[in-house]
N, CA, C and O of each residue as an XYZ file, in Angstrom:
780
protein
N     131.842    106.912     56.225
C     131.837    107.746     57.424
C     131.125    106.963     58.567
O     129.990    106.501     58.441
N     131.891    106.850     59.704
C     131.330    106.056     60.815
C     130.458    106.857     61.675
O     130.745    108.015     61.979
N     129.358    106.238     62.087
C     128.485    106.918     62.990
C     128.839    106.528     64.371
O     129.173    105.373     64.635
N     128.772    107.501     65.292
C     129.070    107.234     66.678
C     127.902    106.446     67.243
O     126.739    106.785     67.022
N     128.223    105.402     67.967
C     127.174    104.617     68.554
C     126.864    105.199     69.921
O     127.732    105.690     70.643
N     125.545    105.113     70.244
C     125.200    105.535     71.553
C     124.622    104.272     72.236
O     124.177    103.343     71.561
N     124.637    104.258     73.536
C     124.182    103.107     74.300
C     125.177    102.705     75.349
O     126.141    103.418     75.629
N     124.920    101.499     75.950
C     125.774    101.054     77.014
C     127.257    100.939     76.632
O     128.108    101.122     77.502
N     127.601    100.644     75.373
C     129.030    100.417     75.068
C     129.794    101.817     75.128
O     131.005    101.870     75.340
N     129.081    102.834     74.946
C     129.687    104.183     74.826
C     129.713    104.945     76.164
O     130.308    106.018     76.258
N     129.058    104.377     77.206
C     128.966    105.080     78.449
C     130.334    104.983     79.181
O     131.087    104.018     79.049
N     130.584    106.030     79.940
C     131.800    106.043     80.731
C     131.720    105.015     81.848
O     130.687    104.895     82.507
N     132.841    104.245     82.077
C     132.819    103.285     83.194
C     132.797    103.996     84.552
O     132.416    103.423     85.573
N     133.228    105.295     84.526
C     133.264    106.017     85.805
C     131.801    106.296     86.338
O     131.594    106.441     87.543
N     130.857    106.361     85.450
C     129.468    106.605     85.900
C     128.982    105.477     86.851
O     128.381    105.747     87.891
N     129.267    104.178     86.457
C     128.896    103.094     87.287
C     129.600    103.102     88.622
O     129.003    102.789     89.652
N     130.930    103.476     88.601
C     131.665    103.566     89.865
C     131.094    104.665     90.767
O     130.952    104.487     91.977
N     130.772    105.802     90.150
C     130.230    106.942     90.858
C     128.895    106.569     91.424
O     128.645    106.865     92.593
N     128.007    105.932     90.670
C     126.677    105.489     91.094
C     126.791    104.511     92.369
O     126.102    104.673     93.376
N     127.703    103.516     92.223
C     127.874    102.526     93.223
C     128.364    103.228     94.518
O     127.866    102.930     95.603
N     129.336    104.156     94.401
C     129.857    104.854     95.558
C     128.753    105.717     96.196
O     128.655    105.773     97.422
N     127.949    106.369     95.410
C     126.885    107.162     95.958
C     125.871    106.241     96.733
O     125.452    106.582     97.839
N     125.499    105.106     96.150
C     124.586    104.193     96.797
C     125.175    103.636     98.066
O     124.504    103.549     99.094
N     126.465    103.249     97.985
C     127.115    102.710     99.255
C     127.174    103.845    100.334
O     126.987    103.578    101.521
N     127.428    105.071     99.913
C     127.476    106.177    100.843
C     126.136    106.358    101.543
O     126.079    106.571    102.754
N     125.093    106.274    100.791
C     123.741    106.409    101.343
C     123.478    105.250    102.355
O     122.933    105.477    103.436
N     123.885    103.984    101.970
C     123.752    102.807    102.808
C     124.497    102.986    104.132
O     124.010    102.631    105.205
N     125.647    103.526    104.013
C     126.513    103.646    105.279
C     125.855    104.604    106.253
O     126.078    104.458    107.455
N     125.069    105.562    105.827
C     124.415    106.511    106.736
C     123.410    105.832    107.668
O     123.085    106.371    108.726
N     122.919    104.659    107.285
C     121.996    103.930    108.141
C     122.599    102.624    108.710
O     122.218    102.177    109.791
N     123.508    102.049    107.992
C     124.113    100.765    108.402
C     124.859    100.925    109.768
O     124.846    100.009    110.590
N     125.498    102.085    109.990
C     126.231    102.276    111.241
C     125.274    102.251    112.441
O     125.695    101.988    113.567
N     123.974    102.529    112.194
C     123.019    102.439    113.353
C     122.369    101.035    113.394
O     122.064    100.533    114.476
N     122.160    100.414    112.243
C     121.456     99.166    112.183
C     122.298     97.976    112.567
O     121.740     96.951    112.958
N     123.643     98.057    112.474
C     124.527     96.951    112.705
C     125.302     97.089    113.968
O     125.560     98.202    114.426
N     125.691     95.952    114.558
C     126.511     95.957    115.768
C     127.868     96.618    115.541
O     128.571     96.245    114.601
N     128.247     97.558    116.344
C     129.411     98.321    116.104
C     130.751     97.524    116.194
O     131.777     97.953    115.665
N     130.701     96.356    116.879
C     131.992     95.607    117.014
C     132.064     94.524    115.900
O     132.943     93.663    115.938
N     131.198     94.568    114.973
C     131.181     93.489    113.998
C     131.575     93.934    112.526
O     131.561     93.122    111.601
N     131.910     95.200    112.365
C     132.258     95.695    111.020
C     133.672     95.233    110.629
O     134.523     95.001    111.488
N     133.897     95.107    109.337
C     135.229     94.784    108.783
C     136.156     95.961    109.000
O     135.735     97.101    109.198
N     137.446     95.631    108.952
C     138.475     96.638    109.176
C     138.497     97.737    108.151
O     138.823     98.876    108.487
N     138.164     97.445    106.923
C     138.192     98.465    105.861
C     136.800     98.995    105.542
O     136.642     99.653    104.514
N     135.779     98.747    106.368
C     134.430     99.227    106.036
C     134.424    100.795    106.015
O     133.778    101.393    105.154
N     135.105    101.411    106.913
C     135.083    102.898    107.029
C     136.010    103.505    105.999
O     136.948    104.220    106.349
N     135.754    103.224    104.720
C     136.606    103.804    103.649
C     135.944    104.980    103.024
O     135.315    105.800    103.693
N     136.092    105.055    101.729
C     135.552    106.191    100.971
C     134.005    106.334    101.128
O     133.490    107.452    101.155
N     133.289    105.216    101.227
C     131.855    105.250    101.300
C     131.340    106.099    102.476
O     130.346    106.814    102.349
N     132.050    106.004    103.646
C     131.562    106.767    104.767
C     131.813    108.259    104.609
O     131.065    109.089    105.128
N     132.850    108.576    103.903
C     133.111    109.988    103.580
C     132.016    110.511    102.634
O     131.576    111.651    102.783
N     131.577    109.705    101.677
C     130.549    110.072    100.762
C     129.222    110.216    101.534
O     128.423    111.112    101.263
N     129.006    109.271    102.539
C     127.799    109.437    103.335
C     127.804    110.733    104.193
O     126.757    111.351    104.383
N     128.919    111.113    104.677
C     129.079    112.331    105.437
C     128.630    113.552    104.519
O     127.808    114.402    104.864
N     129.266    113.511    103.347
C     128.976    114.639    102.399
C     127.508    114.684    101.927
O     126.957    115.760    101.695
N     126.884    113.489    101.788
C     125.502    113.399    101.361
C     124.634    114.040    102.451
O     123.790    114.883    102.145
N     124.825    113.658    103.696
C     123.995    114.267    104.807
C     124.259    115.726    104.855
O     123.318    116.494    105.056
N     125.479    116.173    104.685
C     125.860    117.582    104.762
C     125.232    118.452    103.722
O     124.742    119.544    104.011
N     125.251    117.924    102.407
C     124.872    118.778    101.320
C     123.433    118.456    100.834
O     122.862    119.244    100.080
N     122.857    117.347    101.241
C     121.450    116.983    100.847
C     120.496    118.136    101.118
O     119.701    118.461    100.237
N     120.527    118.780    102.291
C     119.522    119.862    102.534
C     119.677    121.064    101.544
O     118.701    121.708    101.157
N     120.907    121.316    101.175
C     121.182    122.498    100.291
C     120.440    122.371     98.971
O     120.034    123.380     98.394
N     120.251    121.122     98.472
C     119.680    120.929     97.148
C     118.137    120.783     97.245
O     117.461    121.156     96.287
N     117.567    120.283     98.301
C     116.209    119.960     98.343
C     115.364    120.652     99.426
O     114.138    120.643     99.314
N     115.957    121.242    100.454
C     115.110    121.696    101.603
C     115.463    123.123    102.018
O     115.756    123.375    103.187
N     115.438    124.032    101.089
C     115.614    125.446    101.430
C     114.523    125.901    102.303
O     113.368    125.586    102.015
N     114.784    126.631    103.369
C     113.733    127.201    104.200
C     113.138    126.259    105.257
O     112.235    126.657    105.993
N     113.616    125.062    105.335
C     113.133    124.084    106.323
C     114.009    124.064    107.558
O     115.166    124.478    107.479
N     113.546    123.632    108.622
C     114.324    123.363    109.827
C     115.185    122.102    109.599
O     114.666    121.007    109.380
N     116.503    122.292    109.656
C     117.399    121.162    109.302
C     118.082    120.606    110.546
O     119.077    119.895    110.410
N     117.609    120.889    111.720
C     118.255    120.420    112.934
C     118.268    118.863    112.962
O     119.251    118.286    113.427
N     117.284    118.220    112.514
C     117.195    116.789    112.523
C     118.348    116.130    111.702
O     118.954    115.140    112.111
N     118.603    116.743    110.529
C     119.679    116.266    109.652
C     121.080    116.488    110.261
O     121.993    115.676    110.109
N     121.195    117.626    110.953
C     122.495    117.883    111.594
C     122.755    117.072    112.772
O     123.907    116.773    113.086
N     121.649    116.672    113.496
C     121.815    115.706    114.589
C     122.134    114.397    114.045
O     122.938    113.691    114.654
N     121.559    113.964    112.890
C     121.916    112.711    112.292
C     123.370    112.739    111.900
O     124.064    111.747    112.124
N     123.880    113.819    111.324
C     125.247    113.972    110.920
C     126.159    113.811    112.131
O     127.166    113.107    112.066
N     125.808    114.459    113.227
C     126.633    114.318    114.485
C     126.666    112.899    115.011
O     127.720    112.388    115.389
N     125.520    112.276    115.034
C     125.434    110.859    115.488
C     126.210    109.914    114.538
O     126.890    108.979    114.960
N     126.065    110.213    113.248
C     126.754    109.440    112.243
C     128.330    109.434    112.499
O     128.969    108.382    112.470
N     128.875    110.591    112.733
C     130.285    110.750    112.977
C     130.649    110.022    114.279
O     131.655    109.315    114.329
N     129.822    110.194    115.353
C     130.092    109.514    116.604
C     130.089    107.986    116.422
O     130.939    107.280    116.965
N     129.133    107.507    115.661
C     129.049    106.010    115.426
C     130.263    105.556    114.662
O     130.830    104.509    114.975
N     130.678    106.314    113.668
C     131.869    105.919    112.879
C     133.100    105.888    113.779
O     133.930    104.988    113.657
N     133.228    106.862    114.683
C     134.367    106.802    115.548
C     134.292    105.626    116.510
O     135.308    104.987    116.783
N     133.123    105.338    117.020
C     132.925    104.152    117.864
C     133.248    102.862    117.164
O     133.923    101.984    117.703
N     132.749    102.766    115.944
C     133.072    101.543    115.160
C     134.555    101.387    114.904
O     135.087    100.284    115.026
N     135.256    102.497    114.541
C     136.687    102.417    114.394
C     137.401    101.997    115.611
O     138.350    101.215    115.555
N     136.957    102.507    116.719
C     137.593    102.134    118.030
C     137.381    100.654    118.295
O     138.344     99.952    118.606
N     136.130    100.141    118.182
C     135.817     98.805    118.462
C     136.581     97.843    117.457
O     137.057     96.780    117.854
N     136.672     98.241    116.204
C     137.435     97.412    115.268
C     138.903     97.394    115.578
O     139.552     96.350    115.511
N     139.433     98.558    115.921
C     140.836     98.635    116.233
C     141.145     97.727    117.439
O     142.138     96.999    117.421
N     140.291     97.766    118.498
C     140.541     96.937    119.678
C     140.416     95.416    119.343
O     141.160     94.589    119.868
N     139.467     95.093    118.468
C     139.254     93.642    118.100
C     140.509     93.194    117.344
O     140.992     92.091    117.600
N     141.053     93.987    116.435
C     142.243     93.604    115.666
C     143.466     93.530    116.646
O     144.279     92.607    116.598
N     143.533     94.499    117.478
C     144.669     94.524    118.474
C     144.688     93.283    119.366
O     145.756     92.754    119.672
N     143.549     92.834    119.768
C     143.430     91.661    120.661
C     143.673     90.372    119.932
O     143.804     89.318    120.556
N     143.738     90.439    118.566
C     143.966     89.266    117.807
C     142.705     88.373    117.662
O     142.849     87.179    117.398
N     141.523     88.894    117.819
C     140.301     88.183    117.724
C     140.006     87.813    116.299
O     140.598     88.371    115.376
N     139.095     86.875    116.102
C     138.684     86.475    114.750
C     138.114     87.694    113.978
O     137.339     88.484    114.519
N     138.510     87.811    112.749
C     138.131     88.960    111.922
C     137.176     88.534    110.824
O     137.347     87.479    110.213
N     136.160     89.368    110.574
C     135.288     89.160    109.418
C     135.999     89.655    108.142
O     137.115     90.171    108.206
N     135.356     89.493    107.020
C     135.845     90.099    105.767
C     136.123     91.628    106.043
O     135.330     92.299    106.703
N     137.214     92.118    105.543
C     137.599     93.454    105.876
C     136.620     94.530    105.343
O     136.677     95.674    105.794
N     135.743     94.189    104.411
C     134.753     95.124    103.938
C     133.295     94.859    104.448
O     132.317     95.466    104.010
N     133.250     93.927    105.383
C     131.944     93.491    105.973
C     131.227     94.637    106.607
O     131.804     95.406    107.375
N     129.930     94.753    106.275
C     129.132     95.896    106.765
C     128.447     95.635    108.100
O     127.512     96.352    108.455
N     128.875     94.660    108.823
C     128.408     94.425    110.177
C     127.246     93.458    110.287
O     126.608     93.134    109.286
N     126.972     93.005    111.473
C     125.906     92.073    111.827
C     124.679     92.896    112.201
O     124.779     93.788    113.043
N     123.520     92.620    111.598
C     122.353     93.342    111.979
C     121.972     93.180    113.453
O     121.966     92.065    113.974
N     121.651     94.301    114.132
C     121.249     94.272    115.520
C     119.881     93.459    115.629
O     119.616     92.785    116.624
N     119.112     93.565    114.629
C     117.785     92.934    114.663
C     117.886     91.467    114.612
O     116.878     90.799    114.839
N     119.036     90.889    114.328
C     119.140     89.437    114.272
C     118.818     88.761    115.589
O     118.420     87.596    115.594
N     118.971     89.424    116.659
C     118.672     88.896    117.970
C     117.159     88.672    118.138
O     116.726     87.828    118.923
N     116.391     89.426    117.403
C     114.877     89.326    117.419
C     114.391     88.516    116.228
O     113.349     87.865    116.311
N     115.110     88.545    115.146
C     114.676     87.877    113.912
C     115.638     86.750    113.633
O     116.119     86.597    112.510
N     115.923     85.952    114.660
C     116.860     84.877    114.535
C     116.401     83.779    113.562
O     117.227     82.990    113.100
N     115.107     83.714    113.244
C     114.619     82.756    112.266
C     115.093     83.018    110.848
O     115.204     82.112    110.022
N     115.360     84.255    110.604
C     115.740     84.708    109.240
C     117.247     84.617    109.057
O     118.021     84.755    110.005
N     117.635     84.383    107.826
C     119.016     84.396    107.475
C     119.487     85.909    107.445
O     118.682     86.816    107.234
N     120.782     86.122    107.660
C     121.301     87.451    107.643
C     121.025     88.164    106.297
O     120.703     89.351    106.254
N     121.163     87.398    105.215
C     120.819     87.989    103.894
C     119.396     88.517    103.800
O     119.176     89.581    103.221
N     118.438     87.809    104.349
C     117.059     88.209    104.364
C     116.861     89.516    105.189
O     116.144     90.434    104.790
N     117.523     89.539    106.329
C     117.418     90.711    107.201
C     117.982     91.917    106.464
O     117.351     92.974    106.424
N     119.165     91.765    105.881
C     119.830     92.884    105.210
C     119.114     93.302    103.905
O     119.004     94.492    103.611
N     118.648     92.348    103.155
C     117.998     92.644    101.854
C     116.516     93.093    101.980
O     116.028     93.794    101.093
N     115.847     92.739    102.973
C     114.423     92.960    103.053
C     113.997     93.724    104.313
O     113.448     94.823    104.221
N     114.250     93.142    105.479
C     113.730     93.651    106.737
C     114.309     95.038    107.056
O     113.571     95.973    107.366
N     115.598     95.148    106.977
C     116.234     96.431    107.356
C     115.809     97.530    106.398
O     115.416     98.586    106.895
N     115.847     97.397    105.073
C     115.418     98.418    104.204
C     113.950     98.867    104.430
O     113.619    100.052    104.448
N     113.104     97.837    104.600
C     111.684     98.187    104.809
C     111.455     98.918    106.092
O     110.655     99.853    106.130
N     112.152     98.516    107.187
C     112.005     99.201    108.450
C     112.555    100.663    108.341
O     111.992    101.599    108.910
N     113.610    100.801    107.630
C     114.218    102.137    107.416
C     113.294    103.062    106.635
O     113.155    104.242    106.956
N     112.670    102.509    105.609
C     111.742    103.327    104.840
C     110.534    103.677    105.628
O     110.100    104.829    105.617
N     109.955    102.694    106.334
C     108.769    103.058    107.119
C     109.116    103.976    108.315
O     108.316    104.835    108.684
N     110.288    103.796    108.907
C     110.674    104.748    109.959
C     110.835    106.127    109.371
O     110.406    107.100    109.991
N     111.432    106.255    108.210
C     111.550    107.581    107.543
C     110.231    108.132    107.210
O     110.014    109.334    107.365
N     109.311    107.305    106.748
C     107.949    107.804    106.440
C     107.261    108.345    107.647
O     106.595    109.378    107.582
N     107.418    107.635    108.795
C     106.820    108.105    110.056
C     107.393    109.450    110.483
O     106.684    110.386    110.852
N     108.737    109.489    110.409
C     109.389    110.756    110.827
C     108.971    111.923    109.886
O     108.697    113.032    110.344
N     108.933    111.650    108.606
C     108.587    112.697    107.639
C     107.157    113.219    107.883
O     106.868    114.410    107.769
N     106.289    112.265    108.221
C     104.829    112.599    108.451
C     104.644    113.396    109.724
O     103.900    114.377    109.730
N     105.313    112.995    110.825
C     104.950    113.501    112.157
C     106.027    114.357    112.819
O     105.705    115.129    113.723
N     107.283    114.253    112.411
C     108.366    114.933    113.100
C     109.208    115.885    112.244
O     109.254    117.091    112.485
N     109.824    115.345    111.310
C     110.873    116.136    110.573
C     110.922    115.659    109.113
O     111.460    114.600    108.789
N     110.336    116.492    108.262
C     110.197    116.049    106.844
C     111.496    115.842    106.130
O     111.652    114.834    105.442
N     112.463    116.770    106.261
C     113.756    116.533    105.535
C     114.481    115.283    106.006
O     115.026    114.526    105.203
N     114.481    115.077    107.314
C     115.162    113.888    107.908
C     114.431    112.559    107.407
O     115.047    111.589    106.966
N     113.100    112.630    107.523
C     112.354    111.415    107.110
C     112.557    111.111    105.652
O     112.703    109.949    105.274
N     112.569    112.139    104.821
C     112.811    111.916    103.372
C     114.179    111.345    103.126
O     114.325    110.455    102.288
N     115.199    111.825    103.829
C     116.506    111.337    103.692
C     116.595    109.824    104.129
O     117.287    109.032    103.489
N     115.913    109.471    105.178
C     115.903    108.087    105.616
C     115.216    107.212    104.567
O     115.657    106.087    104.330
N     114.200    107.677    103.964
C     113.442    106.887    102.975
C     114.398    106.672    101.753
O     114.437    105.568    101.209
N     115.150    107.692    101.326
C     116.060    107.516    100.247
C     117.170    106.552    100.665
O     117.536    105.669     99.890
N     117.699    106.701    101.845
C     118.796    105.774    102.310
C     118.265    104.320    102.437
O     119.005    103.378    102.155
N     116.967    104.126    102.865
C     116.410    102.823    102.935
C     116.234    102.213    101.531
O     116.450    101.014    101.352
N     115.847    103.022    100.540
C     115.686    102.580     99.183
C     117.079    102.088     98.607
O     117.213    101.035     97.983
N     118.096    102.978     98.892
C     119.442    102.567     98.421
C     119.950    101.325     99.075
O     120.626    100.507     98.452
N     119.621    101.180    100.349
C     119.942     99.917    101.067
C     119.288     98.722    100.471
O     119.917     97.673    100.338
N     118.000     98.849    100.093
C     117.287     97.766     99.413
C     117.957     97.405     98.140
O     118.261     96.237     97.897
N     118.197     98.395     97.312
C     118.776     98.150     95.969
C     120.178     97.549     96.045
O     120.467     96.548     95.389
N     121.069     98.180     96.869
C     122.405     97.745     97.012
C     122.564     96.316     97.526
O     123.287     95.498     96.957
N     121.825     96.040     98.674
C     121.941     94.710     99.270
C     121.440     93.651     98.389
O     122.006     92.558     98.354
N     120.363     93.924     97.645
C     119.789     92.912     96.773
C     120.676     92.667     95.569
O     120.789     91.526     95.122
N     121.308     93.694     95.031
C     122.192     93.582     93.833
C     123.451     92.768     94.330
O     123.938     91.888     93.621
N     123.942     93.076     95.522
C     125.107     92.367     96.033
C     124.813     90.888     96.261
O     125.644     90.028     95.970
N     123.560     90.587     96.812
C     123.172     89.228     97.096
C     123.011     88.438     95.785
O     123.398     87.272     95.712
N     122.428     89.091     94.730
C     122.294     88.437     93.431
C     123.681     88.125     92.797
O     123.910     87.083     92.183
N     124.562     89.095     92.993
C     125.982     88.920     92.462
C     126.660     87.774     93.150
O     127.354     86.982     92.512
N     126.466     87.670     94.472
C     127.084     86.612     95.259
C     126.470     85.230     94.833
O     127.193     84.238     94.738
N     125.205     85.187     94.595
C     124.574     83.929     94.129
C     125.117     83.495     92.777
O     125.343     82.309     92.539
N     125.330     84.494     91.865
C     125.836     84.180     90.563
C     127.287     83.624     90.733
O     127.657     82.645     90.086
N     128.080     84.256     91.598
C     129.444     83.859     91.850
C     129.508     82.404     92.354
O     130.360     81.618     91.938
N     128.566     82.075     93.273
C     128.530     80.701     93.842
C     128.128     79.728     92.708
O     128.688     78.636     92.604
N     127.172     80.121     91.873
C     126.786     79.204     90.800
C     127.956     78.984     89.781
O     128.117     77.872     89.276
N     128.731     79.985     89.494
C     129.893     79.871     88.642
C     130.923     78.897     89.226
O     131.466     78.035     88.535
N     131.177     79.083     90.597
C     132.074     78.214     91.256
C     131.565     76.754     91.230
O     132.345     75.828     91.006
N     130.282     76.564     91.455
C     129.675     75.247     91.440
C     129.851     74.642     90.063
O     130.291     73.499     89.944
N     129.511     75.396     89.003
C     129.690     74.888     87.626
C     131.147     74.574     87.327
O     131.437     73.582     86.659
N     132.045     75.380     87.797
C     133.452     75.159     87.582
C     133.908     73.866     88.277
O     134.712     73.111     87.730
N     133.403     73.628     89.451
C     133.721     72.389     90.191
C     133.241     71.177     89.351
O     134.000     70.235     89.125
N     132.012     71.216     88.910
C     131.434     70.075     88.135
C     132.244     69.853     86.851
O     132.489     68.705     86.481
N     132.673     70.940     86.153
C     133.383     70.828     84.966
C     134.784     70.195     85.275
O     135.233     69.312     84.544
N     135.463     70.657     86.361
C     136.734     70.082     86.675
C     136.671     68.587     87.119
O     137.565     67.782     86.860
N     135.567     68.299     87.792
C     135.332     66.871     88.187
C     135.093     66.012     86.980
O     135.534     64.864     86.933
N     134.419     66.536     86.028
C     134.135     65.815     84.747
C     135.495     65.606     84.015
O     135.741     64.507     83.520
N     136.364     66.612     83.935
C     137.652     66.481     83.276
C     138.521     65.391     84.043
O     139.172     64.539     83.439
N     138.473     65.493     85.390
C     139.273     64.512     86.154
C     138.750     63.078     85.919
O     139.525     62.141     85.728
N     137.397     62.940     85.941
C     136.838     61.611     85.689
C     137.184     61.112     84.320
O     137.472     59.925     84.167
N     137.171     61.978     83.289
C     137.551     61.599     81.904
C     138.973     61.188     81.853
O     139.304     60.202     81.194
N     139.847     61.911     82.530
C     141.244     61.622     82.537
C     141.519     60.268     83.190
O     142.324     59.482     82.690
N     140.830     59.996     84.333
C     141.043     58.684     84.964
C     140.577     57.540     84.146
O     141.188     56.471     84.169
N     139.440     57.736     83.371
C     138.965     56.642     82.524
C     139.958     56.383     81.415
O     140.208     55.228     81.068
N     140.544     57.460     80.837
C     141.468     57.290     79.748
C     142.730     56.655     80.184
O     143.422     56.075     79.347
N     143.091     56.715     81.436
C     144.293     56.082     81.993
C     144.158     54.574     82.297
O     145.152     53.879     82.510
N     142.891     54.085     82.309
C     142.612     52.708     82.625
C     142.915     51.822     81.368
O     142.744     50.604     81.416
């Protein structure tokens, strides 16, 4: 009689997809404000921004009964306005035939003009998430607790997601580098055998 195994092999692959979409949705709720609106990729405003919309909309229902939720609804309105502005700027850039970034590119950080010494990866992986979390902490403490808590959650998601993506990119570059060395070695061996 076979026993059912539990553990990572038995988990549904949809859970990882759902979690990634949830995290990207949270990130999109702050990225649209943190990044230049004319720098986003053409396909950035996909399913993740819809998830971001739903998260802002339904987040208060689960955690903040009886609180003033005006701050979150203002965030939702600004989020939708920024998404429309980004779509318009992207459409115009494509229409003019200007140079295009990766279609899923999350935009160039606005803070780069002040933090020009840092690489974009450092700004996105460290500076932006920390600023978002501290801004959320300030808002939660002095102005609007539900909005501040949401921004802290979004900043944490931004930190996790950008660092995971950066690590994945580094591993991909290392694999490409190793593959290049292996191919070069095969070519060198072939050339020596032909002499």
